[in-house]
C-alpha distance (Angstrom), angle and dihedral (degrees) to the residues before:
residue distance angle dihedral
M1 . . .
Q2 3.79 . .
A3 3.80 90.3 .
K4 3.78 90.6 55.5
E5 3.77 91.7 50.1
D6 3.84 91.0 49.4
A7 3.76 90.3 49.6
R8 3.85 90.8 50.2
C9 3.79 91.0 51.2
S10 3.78 91.2 48.8
I11 3.79 90.9 51.7
E12 3.83 90.9 49.9
K13 3.80 92.0 49.3
I14 3.82 90.9 48.7
A15 3.79 89.6 50.7
T16 3.81 91.4 49.3
L17 3.77 92.0 49.9
E18 3.82 91.5 49.1
Q19 3.82 89.2 52.8
Q20 3.85 90.2 50.0
L21 3.78 92.2 47.7
E22 3.80 90.4 49.7
A23 3.80 88.6 52.1
L24 3.81 89.0 50.4
R25 3.81 91.0 50.2
Q26 3.76 89.3 50.4
E27 3.78 89.9 49.5
N28 3.85 90.5 52.1
F29 3.79 89.9 49.6
E30 3.79 90.9 50.9
A31 3.81 90.4 48.2
I32 3.86 92.0 52.3
R33 3.83 90.0 49.4
E34 3.75 91.2 46.3
N35 3.82 91.2 50.4
S36 3.78 91.0 53.2
A37 3.80 89.9 57.5
L38 3.80 94.6 40.2
K39 3.75 99.9 117.6
T40 3.77 91.0 50.8
H41 3.72 98.0 52.4
L42 3.85 106.1 34.5
R43 3.76 116.7 114.2
C44 3.79 93.8 -152.0
T45 3.77 137.9 82.7
E46 3.82 129.3 -104.1
F47 3.84 110.1 -130.3
S48 3.75 127.3 -167.3
A49 3.78 125.3 -120.9
S50 3.77 91.0 -117.9
E51 3.82 90.8 55.1
L52 3.80 90.1 53.5
G53 3.78 90.1 48.3
K54 3.81 92.7 53.2
A55 3.84 91.3 45.0
T56 3.81 92.7 55.6
N57 3.88 100.6 34.7
D58 3.85 87.4 -106.5
F59 3.84 91.1 -45.7
H60 3.78 91.3 -60.3
P61 3.84 112.9 -166.9
S62 3.83 91.0 -118.3
Q63 3.79 87.5 64.6
K64 3.79 95.1 55.3
I65 3.76 112.7 108.0
A66 3.79 104.7 168.6
E67 3.84 146.0 4.4
G68 3.77 120.5 -143.4
G69 3.78 139.6 170.0
Y70 3.81 90.2 -87.7
G71 3.81 95.1 48.0
P72 3.82 143.2 -83.4
V73 3.82 124.2 -31.6
Y74 3.82 120.7 -142.4
R75 3.78 132.4 -166.0
G76 3.79 115.7 -132.1
I77 3.79 148.4 149.9
L78 3.79 112.5 -111.0
R79 3.80 121.1 -179.8
H80 3.83 89.7 -16.5
T81 3.85 90.9 -52.5
P82 3.84 127.9 112.6
V83 3.77 107.9 -121.6
A84 3.81 142.8 171.9
I85 3.87 113.8 -133.7
K86 3.80 120.8 -158.5
V87 3.79 113.2 -161.6
L88 3.73 125.8 -165.5
N89 3.78 115.7 -111.9
P90 3.81 108.3 -140.1
Q91 3.82 90.6 -139.5
S92 3.87 91.5 52.1
K93 3.77 118.9 119.3
Q94 3.79 85.0 -138.3
G95 3.78 119.6 73.4
P96 3.76 146.6 135.4
R97 3.83 94.1 -9.1
E98 3.83 93.3 55.6
F99 3.82 90.8 41.5
Q100 3.80 91.4 53.7
Q101 3.77 93.6 41.4
E102 3.77 94.8 54.2
M103 3.76 90.7 44.1
L104 3.81 91.6 51.3
V105 3.78 95.5 48.8
L106 3.82 102.4 37.9
S107 3.77 95.3 42.8
K108 3.81 90.3 59.8
I109 3.75 104.9 40.9
R110 3.81 134.9 68.1
H111 3.76 126.8 -170.3
P112 3.81 129.8 148.8
N113 3.80 90.8 -120.9
V114 3.78 98.7 45.6
V115 3.81 120.2 87.3
I116 3.79 113.8 -104.5
L117 3.83 116.6 -120.6
H118 3.81 107.1 -148.1
G119 3.77 95.7 -176.5
V120 3.80 149.8 -55.9
C121 3.74 141.5 -110.7
S122 3.82 108.9 -139.1
E123 3.77 91.6 -171.9
T124 3.80 93.1 65.8
S125 3.84 100.1 19.1
A126 3.75 88.8 -116.6
L127 3.77 126.7 157.3
V128 3.89 122.2 -150.0
Y129 3.79 117.1 -151.4
E130 3.75 137.3 174.4
Y131 3.79 110.2 -85.8
L132 3.79 114.3 -111.0
P133 3.82 109.1 -165.5
N134 3.81 100.9 -160.6
G135 3.76 97.9 66.6
N136 3.80 125.0 -136.5
L137 3.75 131.6 -36.2
D138 3.77 93.9 -111.8
E139 3.82 91.4 60.4
R140 3.82 91.4 52.7
L141 3.77 94.8 47.5
S142 3.77 93.7 47.0
G143 3.79 92.9 50.0
K144 3.81 95.4 -115.0
K145 3.79 89.6 122.3
A146 3.85 122.4 37.1
P147 2.90 147.3 -107.9
H148 3.80 103.9 46.7
L149 3.75 118.5 -122.0
S150 3.79 115.3 -101.3
C151 3.77 121.7 -125.0
W152 3.85 88.0 -107.3
D153 3.82 89.2 54.9
R154 3.80 89.7 50.5
F155 3.82 94.3 50.1
R156 3.87 88.1 48.3
I157 3.79 92.5 49.6
I158 3.79 91.4 50.7
S159 3.86 89.2 49.9
E160 3.80 90.1 49.1
Q161 3.81 94.4 50.4
R162 3.80 91.1 46.2
S163 3.80 86.8 55.4
V164 3.82 89.8 52.2
L165 3.76 94.4 49.8
L166 3.81 91.0 48.3
F167 3.79 89.3 51.8
L168 3.84 94.3 47.9
H169 3.80 95.6 43.9
S170 3.79 93.7 48.1
S171 3.82 93.9 50.9
Q172 3.81 110.7 127.4
P173 3.02 135.3 -96.8
Y174 3.81 89.1 -7.5
A175 3.74 124.4 40.9
I176 3.83 113.1 -140.0
V177 3.81 114.0 -134.4
H178 3.79 111.7 -166.2
A179 3.84 94.2 -158.7
D180 3.79 95.6 -166.6
L181 3.80 108.5 60.4
K182 3.85 108.3 162.1
P183 3.82 139.5 130.4
Q184 3.85 92.5 -96.1
N185 3.83 89.8 61.6
I186 3.76 94.8 49.4
L187 3.83 113.0 85.4
L188 3.76 130.3 -165.3
D189 3.80 127.0 -138.9
A190 3.84 125.2 -148.9
N191 3.83 90.0 -76.4
N192 3.83 94.5 45.5
I193 3.77 91.5 -108.0
S194 3.79 106.6 154.6
K195 3.78 125.4 -123.6
L196 3.84 125.7 -173.2
G197 3.81 115.2 -133.8
D198 3.77 142.0 164.3
F199 3.77 103.4 71.4
G200 3.78 95.3 170.9
T201 3.80 91.6 114.9
A202 3.83 94.6 42.0
R203 3.80 117.9 124.8
K204 3.79 132.5 -162.4
I205 3.78 112.9 -134.4
L206 3.78 125.1 -165.6
L207 3.78 110.6 -116.8
S208 3.75 111.8 -129.8
G209 3.76 101.2 178.3
A210 3.77 120.3 -78.1
E211 3.82 116.0 50.6
D212 3.80 93.9 -118.9
E213 3.81 89.6 56.1
S214 3.82 93.0 61.2
I215 3.81 102.8 100.5
C216 3.75 142.6 158.0
L217 3.81 116.0 -153.0
G218 3.74 129.6 -151.5
T219 3.80 95.7 13.1
N220 3.78 113.6 158.0
P221 3.82 107.8 -117.3
M222 3.76 111.7 -100.8
G223 3.80 135.7 163.0
T224 3.78 130.3 69.6
M225 3.77 128.9 -47.0
G226 3.77 112.4 -110.5
Y227 3.80 92.2 29.0
M228 3.78 96.6 49.8
D229 3.85 119.0 104.2
P230 3.81 107.3 -111.1
V231 3.82 90.2 -142.0
F232 3.81 89.2 57.2
L233 3.80 90.4 45.7
T234 3.78 96.3 51.2
D235 3.83 102.1 31.7
G236 3.80 104.9 23.4
L237 3.80 90.4 -126.2
L238 3.79 112.0 145.7
T239 3.81 120.9 -169.8
P240 3.81 135.3 149.2
Q241 3.80 84.4 -90.8
S242 3.80 88.2 68.3
D243 3.80 88.3 67.2
I244 3.84 90.0 46.8
Y245 3.82 89.7 58.9
S246 3.85 90.9 51.6
F247 3.80 89.6 46.0
G248 3.86 91.0 54.6
I249 3.84 89.9 53.7
L250 3.79 89.8 46.1
I251 3.80 91.2 53.9
L252 3.77 91.9 49.2
K253 3.81 89.9 50.3
L254 3.87 91.9 50.4
L255 3.84 92.0 49.1
S256 3.75 99.8 42.5
G257 3.76 107.4 22.5
F258 3.85 88.2 -142.6
P259 3.85 122.7 149.0
V260 3.78 108.1 -90.7
L261 3.82 93.8 -121.0
R262 3.87 106.2 104.9
I263 3.86 90.7 -15.6
R264 3.80 90.0 143.6
E265 3.75 94.0 56.0
R266 3.79 92.1 43.5
V267 3.79 93.4 53.0
E268 3.84 92.5 44.9
E269 3.84 89.9 52.9
G270 3.79 91.9 48.8
L271 3.75 92.4 50.3
R272 3.80 91.2 49.7
R273 3.78 89.3 54.3
G274 3.79 91.9 48.1
S275 3.82 93.3 -122.2
V276 3.78 97.5 131.4
S277 3.89 93.5 146.4
Q278 3.80 90.3 57.6
L279 3.80 91.0 53.0
L280 3.85 94.3 55.9
D281 3.79 120.7 91.8
D282 3.79 104.1 -111.2
S283 3.85 91.7 -159.9
A284 3.82 86.2 75.5
G285 3.79 94.1 63.9
Q286 3.79 128.3 -126.7
W287 3.80 112.7 -1.7
P288 3.77 126.9 -155.6
V289 3.79 90.7 -121.4
V290 3.82 100.0 -161.6
Q291 3.81 92.8 50.7
A292 3.84 92.7 43.6
E293 3.82 89.4 53.0
K294 3.79 91.8 51.8
L295 3.81 91.2 50.0
M296 3.84 90.1 48.6
Q297 3.79 89.4 53.6
L298 3.80 90.3 49.8
A299 3.80 90.2 47.9
L300 3.81 89.9 53.5
K301 3.78 89.2 54.5
C302 3.75 89.8 52.9
C303 3.76 92.9 54.9
S304 3.77 94.4 45.6
F305 3.80 114.2 139.5
E306 3.85 87.5 -129.4
M307 3.81 110.6 75.5
S308 3.79 91.3 -155.4
C309 3.89 89.8 61.6
R310 3.80 94.8 56.0
P311 3.80 112.0 103.8
S312 3.72 125.8 -119.1
L313 3.79 115.0 -107.7
L314 3.77 86.1 -126.7
S315 3.83 92.5 58.4
E316 3.79 117.9 127.0
E317 3.82 87.0 -124.9
W318 3.81 88.7 80.4
K319 3.78 91.3 70.9
I320 3.79 85.1 85.4
L321 3.88 85.0 79.4
E322 3.79 91.8 62.3
T323 3.80 92.2 46.7
S324 3.86 91.2 48.6
M325 3.79 92.3 49.0
A326 3.76 92.8 47.9
M327 3.80 91.0 52.2
T328 3.80 94.0 49.8
G329 3.80 102.6 34.1
T330 3.73 123.7 108.2
């Protein structure tokens, strides 16, 4: 009797996987069709290689502001507008796929906390973004750029990035999963407003109803160790919940300032001992300890190893952010 039941369950699982694979095949077909019409639908400008050269003084070293996995990033003035230009490094492991993916995603979405893509240069596989003068979040948290972010700034950034993820995950008919949420990919404008960038690893996933049913099979693990969902890493299963895991780690990083390696375990241990104040990054000023502890507990739920235990971004629990900001705002 048990053998029959096991066989029935196996058949149902196979049928479910076949449905998911068919959805993935349909997604790939749509992507190919979308790519063929790319030039028609993009909401960004095509720049020439010579324009980018003039904008950056021929990519002079003094104009270089960052170096990423895709390649170097240069500051420049293009058509009277300050821009950041990311150029493909020929030796980079990333390449045309990431270039096209970022172009496809950023040219079609607008959100106040997502970096604006002004245009591209197909000749050099370069991407032209709005220029954000205050660098990335990792630099601010590590002390490479001063001043340190206050606890109010950190609560606000968490709220802004939650808003971005809600926007991406509720996109129709395909949810957009960023797949590499981390401080290095969150940039700050002149007012320290955060903007999520680097969508080269983003994936569009066909929504099939409930959020936890939105899934991409057979995806090669990508992202950054420490922030990467362990389920994605081990099974290659990518869902909006993969971003939720990364978001949980990001929150713990913003609250504690700890190195990301084993940050989850370190915070859990501190909470067990009741030493919340010792967990909070003192460079951020005076924290509202009770609210910070509740947010830490919520972040730990986000980075649970069990996807089903991760809270929805629409959960009432997130109201703690509003309370925290109200208590620390000026």
